[in-house]
C-alpha positions in Angstrom: -23.8 -41.3 22.7 -26.3 -41.0 19.9 -29.1 -38.7 20.7 -32.7 -39.7 20.8 -35.2 -37.7 18.7 -37.2 -34.8 20.1 -39.9 -32.5 18.8 -37.4 -30.6 16.7 -36.3 -33.8 15.0 -39.9 -34.5 13.9 -39.8 -31.3 11.9 -36.2 -31.4 10.6 -36.4 -35.0 9.5 -39.1 -34.1 7.0 -36.8 -31.7 5.1 -36.3 -32.5 1.4 -32.8 -31.1 1.2 -29.9 -31.0 3.7 -29.1 -33.4 6.5 -30.8 -33.2 9.9 -28.9 -33.3 13.1 -30.5 -35.4 15.8 -29.4 -33.9 19.1 -26.4 -32.2 17.3 -26.3 -28.6 16.3 -24.8 -27.9 12.9 -23.3 -24.6 12.1 -23.2 -24.0 8.4 -20.9 -21.3 7.0 -22.4 -19.0 4.4 -20.2 -17.6 1.6 -19.2 -14.0 1.9 -21.5 -11.6 0.0 -18.5 -9.6 -1.1 -17.0 -10.3 -4.5 -13.9 -8.9 -6.2 -15.0 -6.0 -8.5 -14.2 -6.5 -12.2 -11.5 -4.4 -13.8 -12.7 -1.2 -15.6 -11.8 -2.7 -18.9 -13.9 -5.8 -18.4 -17.3 -5.9 -19.9 -20.1 -6.6 -17.4 -22.9 -8.7 -18.7 -26.4 -7.3 -18.1 -28.2 -9.0 -15.2 -30.5 -11.8 -16.2 -34.0 -12.1 -14.9 -34.1 -15.0 -12.4 -36.7 -17.7 -13.0 -38.7 -19.1 -10.1 -37.8 -22.7 -9.2 -40.4 -25.4 -9.9 -42.6 -26.1 -7.0 -41.5 -29.1 -4.9 -44.2 -31.8 -4.6 -45.5 -32.2 -1.1 -44.4 -35.2 0.9 -46.7 -38.2 1.0 -49.0 -37.6 4.0 -49.1 -41.3 4.8 -45.3 -41.4 5.0 -45.2 -38.3 7.2 -47.8 -39.9 9.6 -45.7 -43.1 9.7 -42.6 -41.1 10.4 -44.2 -39.3 13.3 -45.5 -42.6 14.7 -42.0 -44.1 14.4 -40.4 -41.3 16.4 -43.0 -41.6 19.1 -42.4 -45.3 19.3 -38.6 -44.7 19.5 -39.1 -42.2 22.3 -41.2 -44.8 24.1 -38.4 -47.3 23.6 -40.6 -49.6 21.5 -37.8 -50.3 19.2 -39.2 -53.1 17.0 -42.3 -51.0 16.3 -40.2 -47.9 15.6 -38.0 -49.7 13.1 -41.0 -51.2 11.3 -42.6 -47.7 11.0 -39.4 -46.1 9.8 -39.1 -48.8 7.1 -42.7 -48.2 6.0 -42.2 -44.5 5.9 -39.1 -44.5 3.7 -40.7 -47.2 1.4 -43.7 -44.9 0.9 -41.7 -41.7 0.6 -38.1 -42.2 -0.5 -37.4 -38.5 -0.3 -37.5 -38.5 3.5 -34.1 -37.6 5.0 -32.4 -39.1 8.1 -34.4 -42.3 8.3 -31.5 -44.6 7.9 -29.6 -42.8 10.7 -32.7 -43.1 12.9 -32.9 -46.8 12.2 -29.2 -47.1 13.0 -29.9 -45.5 16.4 -32.8 -47.9 17.1 -30.5 -50.8 16.3 -27.8 -49.4 18.5 -30.2 -49.0 21.4 -31.0 -52.7 20.9 -27.2 -53.4 21.0 -27.5 -54.9 17.5 -24.2 -53.3 16.3 -24.1 -55.3 13.0 -27.4 -53.8 11.8 -26.6 -50.4 13.2 -23.3 -50.3 11.3 -25.0 -51.3 8.1 -27.7 -48.7 8.4 -25.2 -46.0 9.4 -23.1 -46.8 6.3 -26.2 -46.7 4.1 -26.9 -43.2 5.5 -23.3 -42.1 4.8 -23.7 -43.5 1.2 -26.7 -41.2 0.8 -24.7 -38.3 2.3 -27.3 -38.0 5.1 -26.4 -37.3 8.8 -22.7 -37.6 8.1 -21.3 -36.5 11.4 -23.9 -38.2 13.6 -23.4 -41.5 11.7 -19.6 -41.2 12.1 -20.1 -40.5 15.9 -22.4 -43.6 16.1 -19.9 -45.8 14.3 -17.0 -44.5 16.5 -19.1 -45.1 19.6 -19.7 -48.7 18.7 -16.0 -49.3 17.9 -15.1 -47.8 21.2 -17.5 -50.0 23.1 -15.9 -53.0 21.4 -12.4 -51.9 22.4 -11.4 -51.0 18.8 -10.1 -47.6 19.7 -8.0 -47.0 16.6 -11.2 -47.4 14.5 -13.1 -45.3 16.9 -10.5 -42.5 16.7 -10.6 -42.5 12.9 -14.4 -42.1 12.9 -14.4 -39.4 15.5 -11.7 -37.4 13.7 -13.7 -37.7 10.5 -16.8 -36.5 12.3 -14.9 -33.5 13.7 -14.0 -32.5 10.2 -17.5 -33.1 8.8 -19.0 -30.9 11.6 -16.5 -28.2 12.6 -18.9 -26.6 15.2 -19.7 -29.8 17.1 -17.5 -30.3 20.2 -18.5 -33.9 20.7 -16.3 -35.5 18.0 -13.0 -34.1 19.2 -14.0 -34.9 22.8 -14.7 -38.5 21.9 -11.5 -38.6 19.9 -9.6 -37.4 22.9 -11.1 -40.3 24.9 -10.0 -42.8 22.2 -6.4 -41.3 22.3 -6.3 -41.7 26.1 -7.4 -45.4 25.7 -4.6 -45.8 23.3 -2.2 -44.4 25.9 -1.6 -41.2 23.9 -2.5 -38.5 26.5 -0.2 -35.9 25.0 -2.1 -36.1 21.7 -5.4 -36.1 23.6 -4.5 -32.8 25.1 -4.4 -31.0 21.8 -7.7 -32.6 20.6 -9.4 -31.8 23.9 -8.4 -28.1 23.5 -10.1 -28.2 20.1 -13.3 -29.4 21.8 -13.0 -26.6 24.4 -12.6 -24.0 21.6 -15.9 -25.4 20.1 -17.7 -25.3 23.4 -15.9 -22.9 25.8 -16.8 -23.2 29.5 -17.8 -26.9 29.4 -16.6 -28.2 32.8 -16.3 -31.8 31.7 -13.8 -31.0 29.0 -11.7 -29.0 31.5 -11.8 -31.9 33.9 -10.8 -34.4 31.3 -8.0 -32.1 30.1 -6.5 -32.1 33.6 -6.7 -35.9 33.7 -4.9 -36.1 30.3 -2.2 -33.8 31.6 -1.7 -36.0 34.6 -1.4 -39.0 32.4 1.1 -37.2 30.2 3.3 -36.5 33.3 2.4 -32.8 33.5 0.9 -32.9 37.0 3.6 -30.7 38.4 2.2 -27.8 36.3 -1.2 -28.4 38.0 -0.1 -28.7 41.6 -0.3 -25.0 42.5 -3.8 -24.7 41.0 -5.0 -27.9 42.7 -3.8 -26.6 46.1 -5.5 -23.2 45.5 -8.8 -24.9 44.4 -8.8 -27.1 47.5 -8.7 -24.1 49.7 -12.1 -22.9 48.4 -14.9 -23.6 50.8 -16.4 -25.9 49.8 -14.0 -27.1 47.1 -15.5 -28.2 43.8 -15.9 -31.9 43.5 -14.1 -32.1 40.1 -11.0 -30.5 41.6 -11.0 -32.9 44.5 -11.2 -35.7 42.0 -8.3 -34.1 40.1 -6.2 -34.3 43.3 -7.3 -37.9 43.8 -6.1 -38.7 40.3 -2.7 -37.4 41.1 -2.6 -39.5 44.2 -3.6 -42.6 42.3 -1.1 -41.9 39.6 1.6 -42.2 42.3 -0.2 -45.1 44.0 -0.9 -43.2 47.2 -4.0 -45.1 47.8 -4.9 -44.0 51.4 -4.6 -40.4 50.3 -6.6 -41.0 47.2 -9.3 -42.8 49.2 -9.6 -39.7 51.5 -10.0 -37.4 48.5 -12.6 -39.6 46.9 -14.6 -39.7 50.1 -14.5 -35.9 50.2 -15.5 -35.6 46.6 -18.4 -38.0 47.1 -19.7 -35.7 49.9 -20.0 -32.6 47.7 -21.1 -34.2 44.4 -24.4 -35.6 43.1 -24.1 -39.4 43.3 -24.8 -39.9 39.6 -22.1 -37.4 38.6 -19.6 -38.8 41.0 -20.1 -42.3 39.8 -20.0 -41.3 36.1 -16.7 -39.4 36.5 -15.3 -42.3 38.4 -15.6 -44.5 35.4 -12.7 -42.8 33.7 -9.8 -45.2 33.3 -7.5 -43.2 35.5 -9.8 -44.1 38.4 -11.4 -47.4 37.2 -8.0 -49.0 36.6 -7.6 -49.1 40.4 -11.1 -50.3 41.2 -9.8 -53.6 42.6 -7.6 -52.1 45.2 -9.0 -52.6 48.7 -9.0 -48.9 49.6 -10.6 -47.8 46.2 -13.0 -50.6 45.5 -15.8 -49.4 47.9 -16.2 -46.2 45.9 -17.3 -48.3 42.9 -20.1 -50.1 44.8 -23.5 -49.0 43.5 -26.2 -49.1 46.1 -29.6 -50.4 44.9 -31.9 -47.5 44.1 -29.2 -44.9 43.5 -29.7 -45.2 39.8 -26.4 -43.6 38.8 -26.2 -42.2 35.3 -24.6 -44.5 32.9 -21.5 -42.8 31.5 -21.2 -42.1 27.8 -18.5 -44.0 26.0 
């Protein structure tokens, strides 16, 4: 999901050059300092005296104040006020970076996908917030069930931001929606290389392997993990996924009950939204696990 701005965003969004990353860490590669030495017969030109670059004019202080107000309004979920302030800020100071993306996020939070898409594409045309905009576009396509379009945007975002694990993770989810779990496995491993040790990615990789018919390779590890006292909830859910895959509903219900006992309610409910579980939510023995009690406030899963 698109990230909301924080204090760091307030600083980075004011930069005159380079894209900001709202909630996304960008790793920029620097060119190697080493160069091939010229051959002895080549003439080396004497070094020139570098000239100082011209000073950059300061940003318009009124625009900066408007921008800060806009971010505070967005954090407070006052979306209409935030968008109006963002528009005033960029009109006053066109050099501000990242404003179109921020407006796209505001529109997304209002579920105005038409406006959000337009603003995200405007940001891409300006070469600002490329990867975040592609993630946002892919997220909207995924929510609308257009998983091919979502996949294309997530793969483009993965190429635009090689250090960010979120685009390949989202691409793997799109591939699983498209019933291409074998392809999802490779893309998920890319996400895991970008963020080693992320337990969600490891869990989703196991689900993709189950969907791809590779559960036999997991059985020994599942049995071993279930002997740990207490067993980890994500491994209990992995065992439940295997049971559901083979339509052993009573067995799956027992495992889901055990997982629910050892996991935080919000995490349990969030992981249960995966299609491998949710596709069986109408079965009599599985349906009770999808009932949300008033006041539990489970975390809404990311698309």
